N, CA, C and O atoms as a GROMACS GRO file, in nm:
protein
  408
    1UNK      N    1   1.220  -6.184   0.874
    1UNK     CA    2   1.304  -6.298   0.840
    1UNK      C    3   1.362  -6.312   0.714
    1UNK      O    4   1.299  -6.288   0.612
    2UNK      N    5   1.477  -6.349   0.714
    2UNK     CA    6   1.557  -6.363   0.588
    2UNK      C    7   1.490  -6.471   0.507
    2UNK      O    8   1.415  -6.552   0.561
    3UNK      N    9   1.517  -6.471   0.370
    3UNK     CA   10   1.448  -6.591   0.279
    3UNK      C   11   1.524  -6.709   0.303
    3UNK      O   12   1.468  -6.817   0.285
    4UNK      N   13   1.663  -6.705   0.346
    4UNK     CA   14   1.723  -6.843   0.348
    4UNK      C   15   1.718  -6.898   0.499
    4UNK      O   16   1.803  -6.976   0.543
    5UNK      N   17   1.609  -6.850   0.571
    5UNK     CA   18   1.591  -6.892   0.702
    5UNK      C   19   1.458  -6.942   0.731
    5UNK      O   20   1.366  -6.893   0.665
    6UNK      N   21   1.431  -7.032   0.819
    6UNK     CA   22   1.294  -7.067   0.848
    6UNK      C   23   1.289  -7.075   0.995
    6UNK      O   24   1.394  -7.076   1.059
    7UNK      N   25   1.161  -7.081   1.060
    7UNK     CA   26   1.139  -7.084   1.195
    7UNK      C   27   1.157  -7.221   1.257
    7UNK      O   28   1.130  -7.321   1.191
    8UNK      N   29   1.200  -7.228   1.373
    8UNK     CA   30   1.207  -7.361   1.455
    8UNK      C   31   1.143  -7.325   1.578
    8UNK      O   32   1.159  -7.223   1.644
    9UNK      N   33   1.053  -7.440   1.604
    9UNK     CA   34   0.978  -7.413   1.739
    9UNK      C   35   1.048  -7.513   1.832
    9UNK      O   36   1.057  -7.633   1.807
   10UNK      N   37   1.095  -7.452   1.940
   10UNK     CA   38   1.166  -7.520   2.056
   10UNK      C   39   1.068  -7.542   2.177
   10UNK      O   40   1.016  -7.449   2.240
   11UNK      N   41   1.052  -7.661   2.200
   11UNK     CA   42   0.965  -7.684   2.323
   11UNK      C   43   1.046  -7.688   2.440
   11UNK      O   44   1.143  -7.764   2.442
   12UNK      N   45   1.013  -7.602   2.557
   12UNK     CA   46   1.098  -7.590   2.676
   12UNK      C   47   1.001  -7.592   2.786
   12UNK      O   48   0.889  -7.543   2.772
   13UNK      N   49   1.042  -7.648   2.898
   13UNK     CA   50   0.975  -7.632   3.027
   13UNK      C   51   0.965  -7.476   3.065
   13UNK      O   52   1.065  -7.405   3.065
   14UNK      N   53   0.849  -7.433   3.094
   14UNK     CA   54   0.823  -7.297   3.130
   14UNK      C   55   0.928  -7.230   3.210
   14UNK      O   56   0.969  -7.121   3.169
   15UNK      N   57   0.977  -7.281   3.320
   15UNK     CA   58   1.082  -7.238   3.405
   15UNK      C   59   1.211  -7.217   3.327
   15UNK      O   60   1.274  -7.112   3.341
   16UNK      N   61   1.254  -7.314   3.244
   16UNK     CA   62   1.359  -7.309   3.170
   16UNK      C   63   1.356  -7.194   3.083
   16UNK      O   64   1.453  -7.117   3.077
   17UNK      N   65   1.254  -7.177   3.017
   17UNK     CA   66   1.245  -7.058   2.924
   17UNK      C   67   1.260  -6.924   2.993
   17UNK      O   68   1.319  -6.830   2.938
   18UNK      N   69   1.207  -6.914   3.114
   18UNK     CA   70   1.221  -6.803   3.190
   18UNK      C   71   1.361  -6.777   3.241
   18UNK      O   72   1.399  -6.660   3.250
   19UNK      N   73   1.443  -6.879   3.276
   19UNK     CA   74   1.574  -6.870   3.300
   19UNK      C   75   1.649  -6.829   3.165
   19UNK      O   76   1.734  -6.740   3.166
   20UNK      N   77   1.616  -6.893   3.060
   20UNK     CA   78   1.703  -6.852   2.931
   20UNK      C   79   1.667  -6.696   2.915
   20UNK      O   80   1.761  -6.618   2.899
   21UNK      N   81   1.546  -6.650   2.919
   21UNK     CA   82   1.514  -6.502   2.905
   21UNK      C   83   1.596  -6.423   2.997
   21UNK      O   84   1.646  -6.318   2.959
   22UNK      N   85   1.614  -6.466   3.114
   22UNK     CA   86   1.673  -6.381   3.231
   22UNK      C   87   1.833  -6.381   3.183
   22UNK      O   88   1.894  -6.275   3.194
   23UNK      N   89   1.894  -6.485   3.137
   23UNK     CA   90   2.028  -6.480   3.098
   23UNK      C   91   2.049  -6.406   2.986
   23UNK      O   92   2.148  -6.333   2.980
   24UNK      N   93   1.962  -6.416   2.885
   24UNK     CA   94   1.958  -6.322   2.770
   24UNK      C   95   1.965  -6.170   2.802
   24UNK      O   96   2.045  -6.092   2.751
   25UNK      N   97   1.880  -6.142   2.885
   25UNK     CA   98   1.876  -5.994   2.939
   25UNK      C   99   1.992  -5.959   2.992
   25UNK      O  100   2.046  -5.858   2.947
   26UNK      N  101   2.057  -6.034   3.100
   26UNK     CA  102   2.163  -6.011   3.174
   26UNK      C  103   2.286  -6.003   3.097
   26UNK      O  104   2.377  -5.929   3.134
   27UNK      N  105   2.293  -6.083   2.979
   27UNK     CA  106   2.410  -6.076   2.893
   27UNK      C  107   2.391  -5.985   2.791
   27UNK      O  108   2.493  -5.955   2.730
   28UNK      N  109   2.278  -5.927   2.753
   28UNK     CA  110   2.251  -5.838   2.642
   28UNK      C  111   2.266  -5.901   2.518
   28UNK      O  112   2.310  -5.838   2.422
   29UNK      N  113   2.231  -6.024   2.510
   29UNK     CA  114   2.241  -6.112   2.391
   29UNK      C  115   2.103  -6.164   2.364
   29UNK      O  116   2.023  -6.186   2.455
   30UNK      N  117   2.075  -6.186   2.224
   30UNK     CA  118   1.952  -6.251   2.206
   30UNK      C  119   1.952  -6.396   2.231
   30UNK      O  120   2.056  -6.460   2.221
   31UNK      N  121   1.827  -6.456   2.266
   31UNK     CA  122   1.820  -6.591   2.292
   31UNK      C  123   1.862  -6.671   2.167
   31UNK      O  124   1.945  -6.761   2.177
   32UNK      N  125   1.806  -6.639   2.049
   32UNK     CA  126   1.834  -6.700   1.932
   32UNK      C  127   1.977  -6.708   1.907
   32UNK      O  128   2.029  -6.811   1.863
   33UNK      N  129   2.046  -6.597   1.935
   33UNK     CA  130   2.192  -6.605   1.911
   33UNK      C  131   2.271  -6.704   1.988
   33UNK      O  132   2.364  -6.773   1.945
   34UNK      N  133   2.214  -6.702   2.121
   34UNK     CA  134   2.292  -6.783   2.223
   34UNK      C  135   2.266  -6.926   2.183
   34UNK      O  136   2.359  -7.007   2.188
   35UNK      N  137   2.136  -6.965   2.143
   35UNK     CA  138   2.094  -7.102   2.110
   35UNK      C  139   2.180  -7.142   1.990
   35UNK      O  140   2.249  -7.243   1.997
   36UNK      N  141   2.176  -7.067   1.882
   36UNK     CA  142   2.237  -7.119   1.750
   36UNK      C  143   2.399  -7.125   1.789
   36UNK      O  144   2.465  -7.219   1.743
   37UNK      N  145   2.459  -7.031   1.869
   37UNK     CA  146   2.601  -7.047   1.905
   37UNK      C  147   2.609  -7.192   1.983
   37UNK      O  148   2.703  -7.265   1.952
   38UNK      N  149   2.534  -7.228   2.064
   38UNK     CA  150   2.546  -7.354   2.133
   38UNK      C  151   2.533  -7.463   2.044
   38UNK      O  152   2.608  -7.560   2.060
   39UNK      N  153   2.446  -7.462   1.949
   39UNK     CA  154   2.418  -7.563   1.856
   39UNK      C  155   2.536  -7.572   1.762
   39UNK      O  156   2.562  -7.686   1.724
   40UNK      N  157   2.611  -7.475   1.718
   40UNK     CA  158   2.730  -7.473   1.654
   40UNK      C  159   2.844  -7.568   1.729
   40UNK      O  160   2.909  -7.659   1.678
   41UNK      N  161   2.847  -7.519   1.866
   41UNK     CA  162   2.942  -7.595   1.954
   41UNK      C  163   2.928  -7.737   1.949
   41UNK      O  164   3.027  -7.803   1.916
   42UNK      N  165   2.807  -7.800   1.981
   42UNK     CA  166   2.758  -7.922   1.979
   42UNK      C  167   2.808  -8.015   1.857
   42UNK      O  168   2.860  -8.126   1.862
   43UNK      N  169   2.776  -7.935   1.748
   43UNK     CA  170   2.802  -8.000   1.626
   43UNK      C  171   2.951  -8.016   1.584
   43UNK      O  172   3.004  -8.118   1.538
   44UNK      N  173   3.005  -7.899   1.607
   44UNK     CA  174   3.160  -7.880   1.584
   44UNK      C  175   3.240  -7.975   1.669
   44UNK      O  176   3.345  -8.026   1.630
   45UNK      N  177   3.189  -7.995   1.780
   45UNK     CA  178   3.257  -8.091   1.874
   45UNK      C  179   3.219  -8.235   1.887
   45UNK      O  180   3.267  -8.320   1.961
   46UNK      N  181   3.122  -8.244   1.798
   46UNK     CA  182   3.067  -8.390   1.783
   46UNK      C  183   3.021  -8.449   1.932
   46UNK      O  184   3.046  -8.564   1.968
   47UNK      N  185   2.957  -8.362   2.004
   47UNK     CA  186   2.915  -8.396   2.134
   47UNK      C  187   2.795  -8.471   2.153
   47UNK      O  188   2.709  -8.473   2.065
   48UNK      N  189   2.779  -8.538   2.267
   48UNK     CA  190   2.669  -8.627   2.303
   48UNK      C  191   2.567  -8.547   2.342
   48UNK      O  192   2.591  -8.447   2.410
   49UNK      N  193   2.438  -8.580   2.302
   49UNK     CA  194   2.305  -8.516   2.332
   49UNK      C  195   2.227  -8.610   2.405
   49UNK      O  196   2.192  -8.712   2.346
   50UNK      N  197   2.193  -8.593   2.522
   50UNK     CA  198   2.095  -8.685   2.608
   50UNK      C  199   1.953  -8.695   2.552
   50UNK      O  200   1.908  -8.596   2.493
   51UNK      N  201   1.882  -8.798   2.563
   51UNK     CA  202   1.738  -8.805   2.533
   51UNK      C  203   1.677  -8.736   2.669
   51UNK      O  204   1.728  -8.752   2.780
   52UNK      N  205   1.567  -8.661   2.643
   52UNK     CA  206   1.498  -8.591   2.744
   52UNK      C  207   1.353  -8.638   2.747
   52UNK      O  208   1.308  -8.670   2.637
   53UNK      N  209   1.286  -8.647   2.832
   53UNK     CA  210   1.137  -8.662   2.849
   53UNK      C  211   1.067  -8.532   2.808
   53UNK      O  212   1.112  -8.423   2.843
   54UNK      N  213   0.966  -8.545   2.739
   54UNK     CA  214   0.867  -8.427   2.717
   54UNK      C  215   0.806  -8.374   2.835
   54UNK      O  216   0.739  -8.450   2.905
   55UNK      N  217   0.822  -8.258   2.867
   55UNK     CA  218   0.772  -8.188   2.994
   55UNK      C  219   0.628  -8.147   2.981
   55UNK      O  220   0.588  -8.076   2.889
   56UNK      N  221   0.542  -8.200   3.088
   56UNK     CA  222   0.410  -8.155   3.076
   56UNK      C  223   0.388  -7.999   3.077
   56UNK      O  224   0.295  -7.948   3.015
   57UNK      N  225   0.480  -7.923   3.153
   57UNK     CA  226   0.474  -7.778   3.166
   57UNK      C  227   0.559  -7.722   3.063
   57UNK      O  228   0.665  -7.668   3.095
   58UNK      N  229   0.521  -7.728   2.935
   58UNK     CA  230   0.607  -7.665   2.839
   58UNK      C  231   0.543  -7.558   2.761
   58UNK      O  232   0.422  -7.540   2.755
   59UNK      N  233   0.638  -7.483   2.698
   59UNK     CA  234   0.600  -7.369   2.612
   59UNK      C  235   0.693  -7.368   2.492
   59UNK      O  236   0.794  -7.438   2.486
   60UNK      N  237   0.656  -7.288   2.402
   60UNK     CA  238   0.729  -7.271   2.283
   60UNK      C  239   0.813  -7.152   2.279
   60UNK      O  240   0.781  -7.042   2.326
   61UNK      N  241   0.916  -7.178   2.224
   61UNK     CA  242   1.019  -7.060   2.164
   61UNK      C  243   1.046  -7.064   2.031
   61UNK      O  244   1.116  -7.153   1.985
   62UNK      N  245   0.997  -6.975   1.962
   62UNK     CA  246   1.033  -7.000   1.819
   62UNK      C  247   1.149  -6.895   1.781
   62UNK      O  248   1.154  -6.779   1.822
   63UNK      N  249   1.236  -6.953   1.699
   63UNK     CA  250   1.356  -6.865   1.658
   63UNK      C  251   1.380  -6.910   1.503
   63UNK      O  252   1.344  -7.015   1.451
   64UNK      N  253   1.438  -6.821   1.453
   64UNK     CA  254   1.484  -6.818   1.297
   64UNK      C  255   1.620  -6.890   1.288
   64UNK      O  256   1.720  -6.853   1.349
   65UNK      N  257   1.614  -6.990   1.211
   65UNK     CA  258   1.753  -7.070   1.178
   65UNK      C  259   1.774  -7.082   1.038
   65UNK      O  260   1.689  -7.130   0.962
   66UNK      N  261   1.890  -7.039   1.001
   66UNK     CA  262   1.929  -7.056   0.855
   66UNK      C  263   1.916  -7.199   0.791
   66UNK      O  264   1.966  -7.299   0.841
   67UNK      N  265   1.849  -7.198   0.684
   67UNK     CA  266   1.810  -7.338   0.620
   67UNK      C  267   1.940  -7.426   0.613
   67UNK      O  268   1.941  -7.543   0.652
   68UNK      N  269   2.038  -7.368   0.566
   68UNK     CA  270   2.164  -7.456   0.550
   68UNK      C  271   2.206  -7.524   0.693
   68UNK      O  272   2.243  -7.641   0.702
   69UNK      N  273   2.194  -7.436   0.800
   69UNK     CA  274   2.231  -7.476   0.931
   69UNK      C  275   2.124  -7.576   0.983
   69UNK      O  276   2.157  -7.666   1.059
   70UNK      N  277   2.013  -7.562   0.947
   70UNK     CA  278   1.892  -7.636   0.991
   70UNK      C  279   1.922  -7.792   0.929
   70UNK      O  280   1.911  -7.893   0.998
   71UNK      N  281   1.955  -7.793   0.807
   71UNK     CA  282   1.989  -7.915   0.734
   71UNK      C  283   2.106  -7.977   0.812
   71UNK      O  284   2.100  -8.098   0.834
   72UNK      N  285   2.211  -7.906   0.856
   72UNK     CA  286   2.324  -7.970   0.925
   72UNK      C  287   2.292  -8.003   1.050
   72UNK      O  288   2.365  -8.085   1.106
   73UNK      N  289   2.191  -7.955   1.112
   73UNK     CA  290   2.141  -8.010   1.241
   73UNK      C  291   2.071  -8.148   1.203
   73UNK      O  292   2.112  -8.251   1.257
   74UNK      N  293   1.975  -8.152   1.120
   74UNK     CA  294   1.909  -8.272   1.076
   74UNK      C  295   1.999  -8.378   1.059
   74UNK      O  296   1.982  -8.485   1.117
   75UNK      N  297   2.110  -8.352   0.969
   75UNK     CA  298   2.189  -8.442   0.941
   75UNK      C  299   2.267  -8.510   1.056
   75UNK      O  300   2.282  -8.631   1.062
   76UNK      N  301   2.319  -8.416   1.154
   76UNK     CA  302   2.389  -8.448   1.276
   76UNK      C  303   2.301  -8.538   1.369
   76UNK      O  304   2.342  -8.636   1.430
   77UNK      N  305   2.176  -8.490   1.370
   77UNK     CA  306   2.085  -8.567   1.476
   77UNK      C  307   2.048  -8.701   1.399
   77UNK      O  308   2.024  -8.799   1.470
   78UNK      N  309   2.039  -8.714   1.259
   78UNK     CA  310   2.015  -8.844   1.213
   78UNK      C  311   2.125  -8.944   1.224
   78UNK      O  312   2.104  -9.062   1.254
   79UNK      N  313   2.237  -8.896   1.201
   79UNK     CA  314   2.363  -8.977   1.217
   79UNK      C  315   2.391  -9.025   1.368
   79UNK      O  316   2.444  -9.133   1.391
   80UNK      N  317   2.353  -8.944   1.462
   80UNK     CA  318   2.360  -8.976   1.604
   80UNK      C  319   2.235  -9.020   1.677
   80UNK      O  320   2.230  -9.025   1.800
   81UNK      N  321   2.133  -9.051   1.597
   81UNK     CA  322   2.002  -9.098   1.645
   81UNK      C  323   1.964  -9.000   1.758
   81UNK      O  324   1.939  -9.043   1.870
   82UNK      N  325   1.961  -8.880   1.733
   82UNK     CA  326   1.915  -8.772   1.831
   82UNK      C  327   1.787  -8.708   1.789
   82UNK      O  328   1.775  -8.657   1.678
   83UNK      N  329   1.697  -8.711   1.874
   83UNK     CA  330   1.581  -8.641   1.842
   83UNK      C  331   1.609  -8.488   1.827
   83UNK      O  332   1.677  -8.430   1.911
   84UNK      N  333   1.556  -8.421   1.718
   84UNK     CA  334   1.582  -8.271   1.702
   84UNK      C  335   1.532  -8.210   1.826
   84UNK      O  336   1.607  -8.129   1.879
   85UNK      N  337   1.413  -8.235   1.885
   85UNK     CA  338   1.354  -8.169   2.010
   85UNK      C  339   1.466  -8.176   2.116
   85UNK      O  340   1.498  -8.078   2.183
   86UNK      N  341   1.525  -8.301   2.128
   86UNK     CA  342   1.632  -8.313   2.244
   86UNK      C  343   1.756  -8.215   2.200
   86UNK      O  344   1.810  -8.141   2.282
   87UNK      N  345   1.791  -8.220   2.078
   87UNK     CA  346   1.914  -8.132   2.048
   87UNK      C  347   1.884  -7.982   2.096
   87UNK      O  348   1.965  -7.924   2.170
   88UNK      N  349   1.777  -7.928   2.057
   88UNK     CA  350   1.727  -7.786   2.099
   88UNK      C  351   1.734  -7.769   2.256
   88UNK      O  352   1.794  -7.678   2.313
   89UNK      N  353   1.663  -7.871   2.319
   89UNK     CA  354   1.655  -7.862   2.464
   89UNK      C  355   1.804  -7.867   2.535
   89UNK      O  356   1.831  -7.807   2.639
   90UNK      N  357   1.886  -7.941   2.467
   90UNK     CA  358   2.035  -7.960   2.533
   90UNK      C  359   2.092  -7.827   2.496
   90UNK      O  360   2.170  -7.781   2.579
   91UNK      N  361   2.072  -7.757   2.392
   91UNK     CA  362   2.145  -7.640   2.363
   91UNK      C  363   2.109  -7.528   2.466
   91UNK      O  364   2.192  -7.448   2.509
   92UNK      N  365   1.965  -7.528   2.507
   92UNK     CA  366   1.940  -7.438   2.611
   92UNK      C  367   1.982  -7.484   2.747
   92UNK      O  368   2.009  -7.396   2.829
   93UNK      N  369   1.991  -7.614   2.783
   93UNK     CA  370   2.032  -7.661   2.905
   93UNK      C  371   2.179  -7.618   2.926
   93UNK      O  372   2.218  -7.569   3.032
   94UNK      N  373   2.259  -7.639   2.819
   94UNK     CA  374   2.397  -7.597   2.826
   94UNK      C  375   2.413  -7.452   2.856
   94UNK      O  376   2.494  -7.415   2.941
   95UNK      N  377   2.336  -7.367   2.785
   95UNK     CA  378   2.366  -7.220   2.797
   95UNK      C  379   2.339  -7.205   2.966
   95UNK      O  380   2.426  -7.152   3.034
   96UNK      N  381   2.223  -7.251   3.021
   96UNK     CA  382   2.187  -7.237   3.155
   96UNK      C  383   2.296  -7.272   3.252
   96UNK      O  384   2.334  -7.204   3.347
   97UNK      N  385   2.348  -7.408   3.205
   97UNK     CA  386   2.442  -7.469   3.289
   97UNK      C  387   2.569  -7.378   3.295
   97UNK      O  388   2.625  -7.365   3.404
   98UNK      N  389   2.618  -7.311   3.177
   98UNK     CA  390   2.741  -7.231   3.169
   98UNK      C  391   2.715  -7.115   3.241
   98UNK      O  392   2.806  -7.073   3.312
   99UNK      N  393   2.601  -7.050   3.236
   99UNK     CA  394   2.578  -6.926   3.310
   99UNK      C  395   2.568  -6.952   3.468
   99UNK      O  396   2.609  -6.869   3.550
  100UNK      N  397   2.517  -7.062   3.500
  100UNK     CA  398   2.530  -7.085   3.656
  100UNK      C  399   2.663  -7.113   3.698
  100UNK      O  400   2.689  -7.092   3.816
  101UNK      N  401   2.756  -7.159   3.619
  101UNK     CA  402   2.890  -7.184   3.656
  101UNK      C  403   2.985  -7.067   3.647
  101UNK      O  404   3.105  -7.072   3.677
  102UNK      N  405   2.920  -6.960   3.604
  102UNK     CA  406   3.017  -6.833   3.581
  102UNK      C  407   3.039  -6.774   3.716
  102UNK      O  408   3.110  -6.675   3.730
   0.00000   0.00000   0.00000
């Protein structure tokens, strides 16, 4: 892990994590890169992020995120009154939604 990065724990439904892993393998792209790319899209386009309920059947996905981008995410979420957990879940949900619509 690079010094200017830190770990982010993303709580996902177990089935959602499996879907994301499958997409990652099929696209030959790292899950982390797909998630960070989606996070940039959400922030760059000032998009709405819905509130989600915490799933009972959840697991963790830990990714490395550059500290400056992590701060940008915190600021975006704070200004828009979004929980950071919801932000990450929305990133993953959008990846799955885009893939299913291809």
